[in-house]
N, C-alpha and C positions, 0 to 999 in steps of 0.2 A: 545498118542505119535504119532500114525499113522495119526491121523486126523491133527495134528499140522505140520507133515512133508507134508500132501498134501496142507495144507493152504498155507505153505512157498513157494512150487513149484507154485502155483497158483499166489501168489504175484509176484514171479520172472517172471513168464509168461506175467503177466500184464503189468510190467515195460517194458519189451522187446516189447511188443506189442504196447504200448504208443509210443515208439520212432519210430514205423513203421506204424503209423495210415494211412498214405497215400496210402499204399500198401495193406491194408486189403481188402480181397474178401468177398462177403456176400454168404450165403448159398441161393439156389434157393427157392422161395416161390411161392405159389399159388396167395396171395393178400397181398398187402401191404396197410396199413391204416394210416402210419405215414411217414413223410420225415425225421424224426430225429432219430428214432431207427431203427437199422438192426442188423441181427443176423450174426456174423462173423463165430462162431463155436459152436458146442455142442458136449461136451465129456463126457462119462459116465464111472465111475470106480465103484468098489464094494460098495463104501460108499456114493457116491454123483455124481450129474450130474451138470457139469459146463457150463454155457451158456455165451458167450462172446458177449456182446452188444456193437456195434459199435454206438456212438452217433455222428452225424453230425449235427451242428447247427451254429447260428450266433456267431462268436467271442465275447465273454464277456456276451452273454446271458447264462441263466441257465436252467438246466433240473433237475429231481429229481427221485430217486427210492425210494421205499417203500416196506415193507413186504407184500402189497397187490398185488405186481407184481406176475404174474403167468405164468406157462407153463401147458399145458395139451395135452393129445393126441387128435388127429383130431376126433376120433370116440368115445370120451369119453366126459363126462361132469364134471369129476373129476379134479379139479384144484390143481396143486402143488405149494405151495408158498415158497419163498427162506428162507433159514436158515443162509445165510452168504452172505457177498458181499466183492469184492476187486475193488480198483480203485474209491471207492466213500463211502459215509456212507448212510445208511437209512435215509429218510426223512430231508436231508440236501441239501441245493443248490449245484449243482454241475456246476461251471463256465466253459464255453467252452473256451479252449486256442486259441491263434492267429491262428492256424492251421485249426481250425474249427473242429477238430476230437478229440474224447475221446473214450477210450476203458474201459467197466466196466464188471466185471465178476460177475454173480450172481451163488449162490451155492444153489442147491436144493437137495432133496432126490433122490436117483437113479431112473432114468425111467425104466420100464420094457423093457427087451431086445428085445420084439417084436414090439415096437413102432418105426415107420419109419417116421412119420409126427407128428408135434406139432404146436399148437398156442401159441402166446406169447401177453401179455397185462397186463393191471393192473385192479383194482376193477370195473372201470366204463367203460373201453374200451378194446376191442381186437386191438392190433397194427399190427400184423402180422398172417396171416392164411396160414397153410399149409406149414411149415417149413420143407423141404426135408433134413433129417439127412444124407442120403448118399451122399449129394452134387450133385445129378443128377436132372437135369430138366425133367420134365414129358411132352413127346412129344404129347402125345393124347390131353392134355389141349390146347397146342398151335393149334392144328388142330381145335379143337372146337371153340377157340376164333376167329381164322381167317374165320370161317363159320358165326359166330355171326356178325363179323364186316361186312362182305360181304352183309348179309341180312340188316343190319342196314343202311349202305350207300345207298342200293337200295331204301330203304323206304324215306330217306331224299331226294334223287334225285327226287323221284317220287311225293313228296309233293311240291318240287320246280317247277317241271315241270307242274302241274295242277294249280299253284297259278296264279289268274288273278291280274295283277298289272298294275297300271298307268306308264306313262312315267317318267323316272327318270328325277328330276330336272335338269336344265342346269345351273342354278345359283340361288342364295339366295335373289335376288332383286326384283323379279316380284311380281305380284298380286297372283300368285299361290303357294306362300310359305306357306300360311294358308289353310288347308283343312283336316277337322275332318275325320279320318278314322281309321280302325285298322292296327296294325302291328303284324305279326305273325313270331315267331322264331321256326324253326324246326332244331333239332341238333342230336348228337351223341357224348357220352364220350367213347372214346377207353379205355377199361381196367376197366369199371365200373362193379360192382357186388353189389347186393342187400345186401350183408353181410356188406357192408361199412356203413350202418347204416343210409342212407338218401335216400328219394325217391321223393325229390322235390327241386326246387330252387325258387328264386323270384326276380322279377324286382320291386324296390322301385320307382315306377313312381308317379310324383305329376303333379297337375294343376298349372302352373306357375301364372296363373291370379287369381285364387281363393285360393290358398295356400291348396287346398284339396290334399291328398293323395289318390292314388288308386293302391295299390301294386297287382301286378298279379303273381300268383304262377305258376310255371313251373312243369308239372308232368313228372317224370322220370320213363321209364318203365325198366323192367327187363333186356332187351338187351341193355340198355345203351341209348337208344333213347330218346328224350325229345321234348316237345312242350308247348307253351305259346303264348297267344295273349292279347293285351293290346291296348287301344285307344290312339291315337297321334293327336295332331293338327298341328304340323309342324315338320319338320326334326330336329333330335337330336343326339347328342352323349350320350348314356346312357350306362346301363350296367346290366348284369344279375349276381346274387350272387348264387353260388352253393356251398355247404359245406365250407361256410365262405371264399370262393374265389370269387374275382371279375373279371369278364371278360367283357371288354368294347366292344360296337359295334355301328355302325352308321345305323339309319333307317330313312325312309320317310314314311308318311302316306299312307296306302294301299299296302305297299310292304311285302313280305315275305323274311326273312333273314335266310340262311343256316349257322349253326355253328358247326364245327367240332373240338371237344376238345380231349385232352389226359390225361389220369389220372396221368401219370408221370408228367406233370406240376402241378397238384394240390399237389404231393407229393414235389416237389420242392417249391411250394408257402407255404406250410406248414413249410418247412425248413427256407426260407427267409421271415420272419415275419416282418422285417423292410421294406417290400414291394420293395426291390432292384431287386427282380428278374424279368425278362422279360420272358413271356411265349414263349416257342419255338416252339410249334406245332399246335397252333390255326390256323384253316382255315376259311375262310368266302366264303360262295357260295351265288348264286341268281345274280339277276340283279345289286344288290349293293355290290356284293363280291369283284369285283375288287377295287371299291372305299374304301372300308374297308381296304383291304390289304394294299394299298398305305397309307391311313390314318395313320395306326398305325405301319407302317414301319419306319416312320419319327421320330427321336429323338427329341422331344419338348424342351428337357433341362429345365426342370422346375426348377425355383430357390428354394434355399435351405430354406425350412419352419422353421428349427429349427434355421437358422441364423437370419431369421426375428425375431422370439420370442426373442432371445438374443439380437437383436437390440432394442427392447422396452425399455430395461433397461439400455443400455450401450451407444446408440448413440443418439446424439441431433437431434431434429426433422428436423432442417435445413440441417444437415449432411446426415441424412438418405434420406431426399427428393432429394438432389443433387445426391447421390450415387445411388439409385435405379432408378432415372429417366435417368441417363446415361447408367445403365445396361440396362433398358428397350429399349432405343433407339439402343444401341449395338446389342442387341439381334434381334431386328427388321430388321436391317441391315444384320444381319448374316442369317437370314431366307429368306431375299430377295434373297441373292446370292445362298443358298442351294436350294430353290425352282426353281430358274431360271436354275441351273446347272442340276436339277433332271428332267427338262421339265415337271413340274407338271402344271396340267391345272388351268384355273383361279378359277373354284369353289373350288377345293381343297386348293388352295393357299389362297383364302380369308378365308377359315376356319381354317387353321393353324395360320394365322394372327390374327383372332379373338380370338382364344384360348390364343395366347400370350398376347394380350390386356386385356382380363378378368383375367388372372392370376396376372399381374403386378398391374392393377387397385385395385383388391382385396387385395393385399398385402399392399398398400397405406391405405386403410380403415382399415385393420387388425392392422397396426402399432398404428394408432390414437385411435382405439376403446377401447383398454385395458388399456391405459395409466393411466386413473383415477383409475381403479381397483387397479392396481399395486402400485400406489402412496400411497394409503391407507394402504397397506401391508408393503410398505417400506419407511416409512416417511423421512428417512435420504437421499434418493436417489435424488441428484440434477437434473440428467438428466429427472427424471419423473415430477419435478416441472416446467420444461421449457415449456412454452406455445407453441402451434403450431404456426409457421409464418403465416401471413395473407394470403400468396400466397400459403399455403400448398395444397389446393385442386384444384389448377390450373391445376393439371394432367388430370382433366376430359376434358380439352380441346384437349387432345389427342383423344379423343373418339368421334366418329359420332353417336350421339344418335338416329339416324333413321336407323342404319345399322341392318338389320334383321339377318344377320349373326351371331351376338352376341348371339342370342336365341339358336343357334345350338350348341354352345360351352358346354361342360359338366361342365365348371366353372361359367356359368352364373346364375344359381340359388343362389350360395353363394354370387357373385357379386351383385345381385339385392337386396340381403337381408342386405348387408352391406351399400349399397348406400343408400337405403330408411331410414336407421336409423342414418346416418352420419350427421354432421353439416357441410355446411349449407344447406344441401338438405333434411332435416328431413321432412317427411310427416307423421305426427303424426297418431297413430293408434286409438286415442280416437275422435270421431266425434260427433257433435250434429247434430239433424235432419236439420238444416238450412245449416249446412257445405256442400254445394254442388258447391264449387268454388276451382279451383286448386291453392295450396299456391303460392304466388308471387315469392319466391325464387327459384321456380323449373323452370328448362328448359323446352321448349317444345320438344316433340320428343317421339319415341317409348318407351324407356325405362321408361320416367316418365308417361306414359300412363298405363303401366304395374304396376308401383310402387302404383300409385294412385288407380288403380283398385284393387289391393291387399288389400289396407287398407279399401276401400269401402266395401269389403266382410265382414268386421267386422260388419258393420251397417245392413247387410242383416240378422244377427242372432238376432239383437235387434229390428228392425223395419221391420215387413213383407212388407210394401208397399215401402221400400226404393229403391227396383230394379225398380219399375214403375217410382218413381221419377227421377231416374237416366236416363231413357230413354227419360222422357219429358224434361228434362234440357239439354239434349245432352251435358253432361259434357265432355265426352271422344269421340274423334272424330273417333277412330279407330273401325269400325264395329265389328271385332273379338273380340276385348276387351269387348265391350258392350254385345255382344251375350253370351259371356262366363259368365259374371256376372249375366245376366239375366236367363240363364240356372241354374246358381247355385242358384238364388233366388227362382226358381220354385222347384228345388230339396229340399231346406231347407224346402219350404211350405208343401211339401208332408211328411217330417219328423216329423213336429211340433206335431202331434197328436198321434206319436208313429207309429212303423211298425212292421209286422210279419218278422220272418227270412225266407229267401229263402231256396230252397231245393239244399244245397251245401255241400260239405265235411265240410267246416268250420262251417256251422250252425249245423251240425251233432255232431261235436266236442263240440261246445258250449252248445248245449242242453244237452249232455250227463253229462255236469258239472252242469248247472243251472235248469234243470227240478227237480233234488233233493230238491229243495227250492221252488217249486211252492207254491203260497199262500203268499210268502213274496216279498216285495221290496227288489231288490238287487243293491248294488254298487260293480261292478266288477272292480278289479285294476290289470291292467297288469304291471309287474315289473320285475327287474332282479338284480342281485348281484352286477353287475358292474354300475347300473345306480344310481348315486348319488341324482338326485332329486327323484326317486321312493322311495328311502329309507328314505329321508328327509320327504316326504309326509306320510309314512308309520309310521314313528316314531312320527310325530307331532299329528296323531290321535289314538295313543295308548290309551289314557285316555278314548276316546269315544268306543273303541272296548271293554275295561273293564266294562265300564258303562252300555252298551246296548248288553252285549254279550248273554243274553237270551231273547231279545226283541221278541215278538211273530209276529211282523209284517214286520221286515226288517233284512237282514244280509250283511256282508261285505264278498266277496269273493276275493281271490287273485290267479292270474295265472302267473306262469313263465315258462321259457324254459330250455333245458339242459345247458345253458351258466351258470347258477347258479349251482354252485358245491353242491353235495348231502350233504356234511358235513356243509356247511354254510346255506343251506336250512333248514335243520333239526334244527339247533341252532337258527338261526334268527327267523323263524317262531314260534319257542317256546317262545323265550325272548320276542317278539312283540305280542304274544298273536293272532297270525294270525290261528284262529281256522280252518276256511274253506280255506285250501291252496291246490293247485293243481300244480304239476310240470309235464308239458305235453311233448311230444316228439317235436323235432325241426320241423318235418313235420306237427304236429298238430299245432304249434304256427304259421308257415306261412300261414296255412289255416285261423287261427284266424285273422291274420294281414289283409289278403285279405278280409274277410268278413266284418271287421269293418273299413277297409281303414285307416290304420295307419302305418306310416313308423317308428315313434319314440315313445318312452315310457318316463314318465308314460302315461297312456291312462286310463280313467275311463268310464265305460258303466253303465247307468242306466236302469234297467230293472223293469217292473211292476210285480204286483202279478200274472198276467196271462202268463207271460213270453214275453210280447211284448217290444221291444226296444223302450224307452222313449227318451234317448239322448246317442248317441254314441260317443259325445265329451264332457261329462259331467265335469263340474268344481266343484271341491270338497270344495272349499273354505268356501262357506256359505251353506253346505248341509243341515243342521239342519233347518235352516229358510226357504230353498226351500221346504224341505219335509212338513213343515207346510202349506205352500201355495199350494203345488201340491196334497197333501193327506190329506185334513183337517178332513177327517172322521176317519182316522188311527193315525194321529200325531197331538195331541193337544198341543197348545203352553205351557199351564200351567204344563203339566207333561212330556214334551219332551224337549221343547227348553230352559225353564227357569231353569229346574234343574241342 
């Protein structure tokens, strides 16, 4: 009876609190690792401890509580799990109301009277560290944090001061636009703590000309400072990803950028997962600091991508073309007035306008590219049956194909990909040895040189001497494009016979896994729960794994990261007979990405019996016939391929 009365009181409290969610205050904490969950109150009576969890999230999105949620004293490893809940149900989706606030009360066995601080989390993650039950913030920690910040900022400024950098570009039109050099980022995350569970970030850099990825991992030190370097060929807006949050910056080859971040922005970014949140505390330092500050202070008013997707099925091509062309022109005029009123210099103004062109041009390509796919899914849709008007692609006349500023835009890589596969500009990815002429339908200019160059790199993998033929024929006029392709040809040549792993953190992680299988040829598959192509490939080769499970000369290995949930990982690897599976930490996975230079998955690595890397972009499609050719002494056609 007493327990029922307590529960009734608890429910009444929760109802009242729900109506006053916007007035809820949170208990002071040492460290917050979630922007969604906050502790409003902790109350202990003889029979139970009640923990009021304030959920702040995007309206309409859902959160979830389970019996694996826990509290524990900070000086103990003993977790206490809930025995009841009010305001929600265990393991059921809890939709966030329009206010963005929800209050849920978890009921635990009573905490010991001496406990002053607790942690709160779930089975796989601690959300909040050091919740002060007396409601008072600890002043000594603030003094310690202030000292840590002072030392961290001194380091950042010292690194910037000793950096030797060339002159900042005055425009994007000159011959000095291209210049291969390193870019270095030095920074500090205010509020960082190693308990947050990550110690690295990553820049997903790519070579535009050769399509090669070369991600660079940032090392984050215990005091919150971080650094990373990567190679750049020209100025570009790019980004660094830390703890799944993306921070954009602008860099020029040879320069060092200072980047000051605040953990509070990470928490807000965690809450606003629809990416509507604009970071409030980011600071850019160095000789490009002011340019970065000005660039990201301008609201570019990007068009609604969801509206575009909806248009593909509901708006006729001619109507879409006219509507979006008019909007493109209106936005261009708008930015002319905004940039003029803001007294923005010509360099920044040209970049903002280039960003605008890339976004809208890409939208035109996007509308056209998926219509065939959707029409096969929705055969009754009359809009999808309408052909594109003959003048649909006339929007390219709005673009100056020799404008180098386009390359600086963060949207250019998507634009060029859509452009090179769109009719009537299609530059096909399958070439013959004799195909050393530019397609007649293609315009002349910078973008076409890049598009053609990107497809020529396909041939470099098939024909070792193709790079030399390219130079002899003088197919591409721009020396920078030719040099990049030739460098890539040389790089591939050094990889053809296989290579040893370097002495890096990523190599150590990989060897700790692969060395257990020395003596066997390995196919290493990088995958994740959310990656549909990864899972399709895994499921397509289930029969192969069953058939060759005990083969003495080779094995399949599978590697994923923490984005794959533990429950899914256990069930999926068992169902798919993925015997040699490894789930590594996010930091280790980023190091492996850098090691094998990949931004996307699935990715397959072929390793020989001695541990040498034979192919770090292996194609699984015809792996058995390839094995027969590569390793004729181990894999005979009669007992391997034909069975």
